[in-house]
N, C-alpha and C positions, 0 to 999 in steps of 0.2 A: 233436666236432660239437655235443654237447649243451651244452658250456661256451660255445661260440660263440653258439648260439641264446639261451642264458640271458643272456649279456652284452648281446646285441643288444636283448633285451626290456627289460632293466634300463635301458639307454641310452634306448630309446624312451619308457619310462615317465617317466624324468627330463625328457626334452625336452617331453613332453606336459604335465607339471606346470609347467614354465617357461612354456610357451605359454599355459596356462590362467591363470596369474598375470598375464601381460601383457594377455591379453584382458579379464580382470576389471578391471584398473586403467585401461586406455586405451580400452576399448570399452563394457563394461557399466556402469561407474561413471558416465561422462558421460550414459548413457541414464537412469540413476536420478536424476541431479542436475537435476530439473525440478520445476515447481510440482506438488504432489501431486494425484492424481486423487480423493482422499477427504477434502479439507479440509472441516471442519465445526466452526468455532471462533467463539467470541464473546469480544470484548474489551470491557472496561468503562472508562468515563472519568467524571470528575467535574469540575465547574467552576461557573461563575457566568454566568447570563444577565443581563448588565448592563442591556439594554433589548431589548424586542421589541414591534413593532406588533401589536396584537390586532385582527385583521381583523374578527372577529365583533362586537367592541365598537364598531369604527368604523362598521359598517353600521347599528347601532342608535343611534349617537351616545351610547354609554354613556361619557361623558367621563371618569369616574373610573377606568375600566379600559381606556382606549384603549392605554396603554403598560404593559407589565409591566416592572418594574425590580428589579434586584438579587435575582434568584431563584436559589437553589441548584439545580443540575440534575445529572442523570446521563445519560450517553449510552451506549447499547449498539450495538456494531458487529458484526454477524453475517455471516460470509463462508463461502460453500459452493461447492465445485466441482460444477457441474450436469451437465457432459458433457465428454468428452475425445475427441480424434481425433488420435492420434500426439502430436506436439508442440504441438497446439492445444487450448485449454481454454475452456469457457464458465463464467464465474464470476458468482455473484450476491452483491451486498453490500446488506445492509439496515441502515439506521441509524435509531435512534429516540431522541428526547430526552424525558426524563421530568422532571416537576416534583417538588417535595419530597413530594407526596402519592402519588407512584408512578404518576400518570396521564400519558399522553403530552401534550406541549405542542404537538406538530405531528404530522401523519400520518407514518407510517414512510416514509422515502425509500428507494426501490429503485433500484439501478444494476446493469445487466447489462454484463459485459465479455467480449470475446473476446480472448485473449492468447496470445502465444508462451510456452510453458511454460518455456523456457530463460531468456528475457530479461525476462519479465513485461510486455513492451511490447504495446500494442494491435496487433491484426491485423484484416484485414477479416472481417466476420461470416461464419462458415462454417456457421451454423445457420439454422433457420427462425424463430428468436426475433426478433420485431420490436422488442423493447425495447433491443437493442444500438444504441448511437450510433456510426455508422461514422465520424463526423468526428474521433473521438478519435485521439491520437497519443501516443507516448512511454510512460512508466510510468503505469499506471492503477490498480494494485491492490497495490503493494508493490515491494520490491527483489528483484533476482535472486539466486539462489544464486551465491556467489562475487562479492559486491558489490565494486566497485572504488573506488579513491580518485580519482574523477572527478566532473565535473558532469553530471548526468543531465537529460534533458528529462522533466518531470512534467506531467501533464495537469490543467488546472483546468476543471471543468464550469461553474462560475459565469462564468468569463471566456471559455470555449470556445476556449482556446489552450494551447499548452505554455508552461510557466514553468521557468526553471532551478532545479534542486535541487542546490545547491552543496556539495561536500565541504568540511567545516570542519577536522576534525582526527580523529586516532585517539585515543580516550579510554577510560579505565576508567570505566564508568558503571553504577551499580547492581550493582557487584561483578562485572562481566563486560566483556571487551574489546569495544569497539564502534567503528563509524565514525559520526561526527556529521555530519549534513547539515542544510542550512538553505534555506528557500525563503520568499519574501515578495513582496508586490505592494502598491504604493500604490493608493488607490481608482481603479478603472477601470470602464468600462461593463460592467454586469451583463447577460449575454445568454442565460443558461440558461433556456429556456422553463419548465421545471419549477419553478425557484425564483421566476421572475417571476410565476408563477400564484399564489404565496402572498401577493402584494401587490396593492393596487388599481392598475389601469393608468391611472386618471383620478380626479379628485376635483372636486366642485363648488366654485366659488370661495368660496361662503359657508362650506362645511365647512373648506376650507383656511384661510380667514381666522379661523374659530373655533378651529382647532387651533394657530394660530401662537403664542399665548402659552404653550402647553404644551410647545413644542419645545425649550425651554432655549436659544434663540438669543440671541447677543449683540445689544445694542441696534442697532448699525449694520446688522446683517443683517435685523432686524425692519423697520427703516426702508426698506431696499432692497426687501424683499418687498412692503411696502405700496405703494411706488412702482411695482413691477413688476405688481401685480395687475390694474390697469386695462388693461394691454397683453396680458393672457393670454386665451385662449379659455375658454369655460365649457361643459363642465367642463375643468379644467386637466389636460392629459396629463402623466403622471409618468414620469420615467426614473430608473434606479437605478445605483448604483455598488457595487463590491465590493473589499475589501482584506483581506489576511491576513498572518500572520506565523507560520511553522511550523518546529519543530525535530524532527528524527528521530534516533534512536540505533539503529543497525542492527548486528546480529551478522554480520560479513562472510562467514564461511564458508557459513552457511545462508541469509542474507538475511532472517532473522527480525527483525521490528521489535520491539525491546525496550521502548522508551519513546517517547512522542510528546506534544508540547504544541502547542496551536494557539490563536491569537487571531484571530478573524475578525469582520468587520463589514460591514453593508450600509447604504446611505444613499439617501435621496431627493436627487437633484440639483436644487437651486433656484437658478437663475441661476448666479452664480459660487461659490455656497456649497453646503453639503451638510448634511443632517439625518440623524442616526443613527436607523435604524428597527430595527436588529438588531445586537447585539454580544454575542458569546459567547466566553469563554475556558475551556479545559478541558485536562485532562491525564490520562494513564493512571493507573488506581488501582494501589495496591501489589500487589493480588492479580493483576491483569493483567500487571504487570511480572514477577511471580514465575512465572506461567504461561508467558510468552514466554521467559524464561530457561530454563525446563525444556524447552520445545520446541526451543530452540536447542541445548542440551546434548545432547538425544536425537539431534537431527539430526547434530551433529558426531560423536557416538559412532558412529552408523551409517556416516557417510562415512569415518571413520577405520578402521572395521572392514573395509569393502569396498574402500576406496581405499588402505590402507596394510598393515594387519595380515595379512589373508588373502592378498592378492597377493604381498607380499614373503615370506611364509611359504612359499607355493607355489613361488615362484621359488627361494628358498634351498634348500628340500628337493629340488626338481627338479634343481638344479645338483649337489647332493651325490650324488643317485641317478645322474645322468648320468655324473659322474666315476667312480662305482663301476662302472657299465657299461663305461666305457672301460678301467678297470683290469682288469676280468674279461676283456675282449677281448684286452688287451695280454698278460696272463699266459698266456692260451690260446695265443697266437702263440709266446711264448717256449718253452712246453712242447713245442709241435709242432716248433719248430726244434731243440731239444735232442734230441728223439727222432730 
């Protein structure tokens, strides 16, 4: 009788180990594979501000400083998880651009996102934070864990619409396997209120006429502007355009953005032409790439530990133990039959 009970307990223990391995792999691991609830990271970028309209100089008609040109800059991007509710998260992104003297060239831009922690796509605001823009759709703050070789919908705040983020190729980049994605837009109407607030919404005719020679316009466009001026109201209302070109290199298992380059420009629309008033190109620093690679490797190790090593070890050991239990039960029956 004792042998039968012992064999049953061993069999039960083996089955429990197998079940635990299956639960860990197929139930607990998917629950862990979400946007973390403790994100607090800063990525650094460096590049060149080819041109920027200096609004304060424009107000005082400081002609010599109305445009900043060819300024080396750094950009800090700080992302934090502010709140979570199951698979929903509130995320804050703060971006600041600094000049060569270390002082900000613009106020820090704050963006609040509410996302699905599995897909990193926008979801309706589940908080009382009024800074969340509910019009957003698609990817807003990065790529999901388990990034796929597909075209994603990415959100553009400047254009207030989704733009395709196209899969380009699987590439070895900066010493790590990545998925390369690309997104771009020709100049289109800039509609983000926060960005528009950085530029004058109208300009007196006299000011615009005085600025014309400084805009590096081709002669034919200068002539067209001169012909157009008498037909315009005073002050002249201004509209703006935005265009960009972006490359992303993503570690697919974790969704960590390893490297990133961007070329973006904003323009004043003048008749059928356009005048550049902001043009920035930048890329991730070597240190940020190294930090991202470390984050990706740590994430892959954790997912491998809980998704492969521990579950399969539990299943393997459990199967052996269960077979041992069956052997003990079978031997007990043979002993009883012989008796």
